[in-house]
C-alpha positions as CSV (number, residue, x, y, z in Angstrom):
1,M,-16.5,3.5,16.8
2,K,-12.8,4.4,16.3
3,G,-10.8,3.3,13.3
4,K,-8.1,0.6,13.9
5,M,-4.8,-0.1,12.2
6,N,-2.7,-3.0,13.3
7,T,1.1,-2.6,13.0
8,D,4.1,-4.6,14.0
9,L,4.4,-2.5,17.2
10,G,0.8,-2.5,18.2
11,E,-2.6,-1.1,17.4
12,V,-3.4,2.5,16.3
13,L,-6.8,3.9,17.0
14,I,-8.1,6.9,14.9
15,D,-10.9,9.0,16.3
16,P,-13.7,9.9,13.8
17,E,-13.3,13.6,14.7
18,V,-9.7,13.5,13.4
19,I,-10.9,12.0,10.1
20,A,-13.7,14.6,9.9
21,K,-11.3,17.5,10.3
22,Y,-9.0,16.2,7.7
23,A,-11.8,15.5,5.3
24,G,-13.3,18.9,5.9
25,T,-10.0,20.7,5.2
26,T,-9.6,18.6,2.0
27,A,-13.1,19.4,0.8
28,C,-12.7,23.1,1.4
29,E,-9.7,23.2,-0.9
30,C,-12.0,22.1,-3.8
31,F,-13.3,24.7,-6.2
32,G,-16.9,25.9,-5.7
33,I,-17.2,25.2,-2.0
34,V,-17.9,28.2,0.2
35,G,-17.8,26.1,3.4
36,M,-19.4,23.5,5.6
37,A,-22.9,24.0,6.9
38,A,-24.6,23.4,10.3
39,V,-28.3,22.8,10.1
40,S,-30.3,23.8,13.2
41,V,-32.9,21.1,13.7
42,R,-35.0,23.3,15.9
43,D,-35.5,26.2,13.4
44,G,-34.3,24.6,10.2
45,L,-31.8,27.4,9.6
46,V,-28.5,26.8,7.8
47,K,-25.3,28.4,9.2
48,L,-21.9,28.7,7.5
49,L,-19.3,27.3,9.8
50,K,-15.9,28.9,10.4
51,R,-12.6,27.0,9.5
52,D,-12.0,26.0,13.2
53,S,-15.4,24.2,13.4
54,L,-15.5,22.4,10.1
55,S,-16.1,19.0,11.6
56,K,-19.6,20.1,12.8
57,G,-20.8,20.0,9.2
58,I,-19.3,16.5,8.7
59,E,-20.4,13.1,10.1
60,V,-17.9,10.2,10.0
61,T,-19.0,6.7,10.7
62,I,-16.6,3.7,10.9
63,N,-18.2,0.2,10.7
64,E,-17.0,-3.1,12.0
65,E,-15.0,-3.9,8.8
66,N,-13.0,-0.7,9.5
67,A,-14.6,1.1,6.5
68,I,-15.4,4.8,6.6
69,K,-18.6,6.6,5.6
70,I,-18.5,10.4,5.4
71,E,-21.4,12.8,5.1
72,F,-20.8,16.4,4.2
73,H,-23.3,19.3,4.6
74,I,-21.9,22.0,2.3
75,I,-22.7,25.5,1.0
76,V,-21.7,26.0,-2.7
77,A,-20.8,29.0,-4.7
78,Y,-23.5,30.4,-7.0
79,G,-23.1,29.6,-10.7
80,V,-20.9,26.5,-10.3
81,N,-22.2,23.1,-11.5
82,I,-23.1,21.1,-8.3
83,S,-22.5,17.8,-9.9
84,T,-19.0,18.8,-10.8
85,I,-18.3,20.0,-7.2
86,A,-19.6,16.8,-5.8
87,D,-17.5,14.6,-8.1
88,N,-14.4,16.7,-7.2
89,I,-15.1,16.4,-3.5
90,I,-15.7,12.7,-3.6
91,S,-12.5,11.9,-5.6
92,S,-10.3,14.3,-3.6
93,V,-11.5,13.3,-0.2
94,K,-11.6,9.5,-0.9
95,Y,-8.0,9.6,-2.2
96,K,-6.6,11.8,0.6
97,V,-8.4,10.1,3.5
98,E,-7.5,6.6,2.3
99,A,-3.8,7.7,2.0
100,Y,-3.9,9.5,5.4
101,T,-5.6,6.8,7.4
102,G,-4.8,3.5,5.6
103,M,-8.5,2.7,5.8
104,K,-11.0,2.3,3.0
105,V,-13.7,5.0,2.3
106,R,-16.9,3.0,1.7
107,K,-19.3,5.9,1.0
108,I,-19.4,9.7,0.7
109,N,-22.7,11.5,0.8
110,I,-22.9,15.2,0.0
111,Y,-25.9,17.3,1.1
112,V,-26.0,20.8,-0.4
113,E,-27.6,23.0,2.2
114,G,-27.3,26.4,0.5
115,I,-25.9,28.6,-2.2
116,R,-23.8,31.8,-1.7
117,V,-22.9,34.5,-4.1
118,I,-19.2,35.1,-4.1
119,D,-17.9,38.6,-5.1
């Protein structure tokens, strides 16, 4: 379902893919994130996604009340507190996506799929 905004001049529809790309870019700016992850259902392998395919590691759902639910599959840096990373992502993404779209973010789920050592 696409997000809707009604204005004086008409209706604006926002595709969930656009929200996913914006949320992914915002999340990758947060300290401690190595990147988004794609999980292969067939073999259970986790793969680090490149910047141009960030939205594959993010699932955006928009409900009937025009509220957004975002699920992130991330890879974090070794030695950084995961709880702190999650809190940082949630606050940053919620604020920026709400300001960007004019829609409410109802829920953000974060799934840590792996850890990488950064040199």
